[in-house]
C-alpha positions, 0 to 999 in steps of 0.5 A, spaced: 816 900 573 814 902 566 820 902 563 822 904 555 828 901 552 828 906 546 828 911 552 833 908 555 837 908 550 838 915 547 845 915 551 847 907 550 854 909 550 855 913 555 851 908 559 855 903 557 862 905 559 861 904 567 859 896 564 866 895 561 869 898 569 865 893 572 867 888 567 874 889 569 873 887 576 870 881 575 874 874 575 873 870 569 874 863 571 870 857 568 864 854 568 861 860 572 854 860 574 852 867 573 846 871 573 845 879 572 841 883 576 837 888 572 839 885 565 835 890 561 835 889 554 840 884 554 846 887 549 851 888 555 848 881 559 851 878 552 858 881 552 858 878 559 857 872 557 862 872 551 867 875 557 865 869 561 866 863 556 864 856 558 859 859 563 851 859 564 849 866 565 841 869 567 839 875 565 834 877 570 829 883 570 822 884 572 820 889 565 816 885 561 819 890 554 826 890 557 825 882 557 822 882 549 828 886 547 833 881 550 830 875 548 834 876 541 840 875 545 838 869 548 843 863 546 847 857 549 850 858 555 844 865 556 838 864 558 833 870 561 828 870 565 823 874 569 824 876 577 826 880 582 833 882 585 831 884 591 828 876 592 834 872 588 834 864 589 839 859 587 847 859 588 851 862 584 858 864 582 858 871 579 852 876 581 853 881 577 849 887 577 850 894 572 845 900 574 839 896 577 840 896 585 839 903 586 832 900 584 831 896 591 831 899 598 835 898 604 841 896 601 845 892 607 839 887 607 840 886 600 847 886 599 846 881 606 841 877 602 846 876 595 852 874 599 848 869 602 846 867 594 853 866 593 857 859 593 864 858 596 869 863 593 863 867 589 864 874 587 859 880 588 860 886 582 856 892 583 855 898 579 850 904 581 849 910 580 850 915 586 848 922 582 842 923 587 845 929 589 846 933 583 843 938 580 838 935 576 836 930 582 835 935 586 830 938 582 826 933 580 825 932 589 823 939 589 819 940 583 815 933 586 813 937 593 810 942 590 803 943 588 799 940 584 805 935 584 805 933 591 798 932 591 798 928 584 803 924 587 800 923 594 806 925 597 811 920 593 818 922 593 823 918 591 830 917 595 836 913 593 837 907 597 844 908 595 850 908 600 857 911 601 863 907 598 865 906 606 858 904 608 859 898 602 865 896 604 862 895 612 857 891 610 861 888 606 867 886 611 861 886 616 858 880 612 865 876 611 866 877 604 874 878 602 878 882 597 873 888 598 873 894 593 870 900 594 870 905 589 867 912 586 868 914 578 865 921 575 864 921 568 864 927 565 859 927 559 858 933 555 850 934 553 847 939 548 844 942 553 839 942 559 834 939 555 838 933 553 839 932 561 831 932 560 831 927 556 837 923 560 833 923 566 827 921 563 829 914 561 832 913 569 830 917 575 823 920 572 820 914 572 817 911 578 814 919 577 811 917 571 809 911 574 804 915 579 802 921 575 799 918 569 797 922 563 799 929 567 807 926 566 808 932 561 806 937 566 811 935 571 817 934 566 815 941 563 816 944 570 822 940 571 825 943 564 824 951 565 827 950 572 833 946 569 834 951 564 835 956 569 840 952 572 844 950 567 843 955 561 848 955 555 850 950 550 854 945 551 853 944 558 857 939 563 854 933 566 858 929 571 855 923 573 857 920 579 857 912 579 859 907 585 862 900 584 864 895 589 866 888 588 867 883 593 869 875 594 865 870 599 870 867 604 871 860 602 870 858 610 862 861 609 
């Protein structure tokens, strides 16, 4: 997908807060082999590497534009490379992912694959947005089902693959994981108005639609913007953003 680092960074502080909460779930041990799935522009991966001194950290992303920005943070113990998180290879002591796994489908199968890439005693720690039932997301899907966008998108409407917290806990249990943690948190953002919400989702949820709409994406945004202004009038507006966290450790016996 054609990610825009500049658009994504318009709400840098708000997007960084869940990283800190995910980092708090990580057990610091010496000399870890670490991969950050969906490393983006690299600032947070640099923080992850600093948090785990003596570890070898790899930032993985599919976006050339994101990796270009991330390159400036590379150094001893930290490198960045292109790769698909759903096809992760190698063996790792920590698989870390902040706001990226929701772009891969079939999470039970994905987690089974990632769990299999952990060495004995290895940890997986993940944060994914679970805001897909918020009005801002519902109106995106509603607009995509309307003409002319339904035809322009060839019927494409993206459904979130994110599971419930008990769903993640069950998958991890079935895989034989230990020390399972699964929780959900609402981040209470206050934005200027509905247009600010449009700016927010333009850097994330709207990206796969933009990819398919090409030159017609501005029409989609304008229809969506008018709907959101009607649904969320006034200024400022409360924008509660729900996120799911889960962590687990691979059993030492396999």
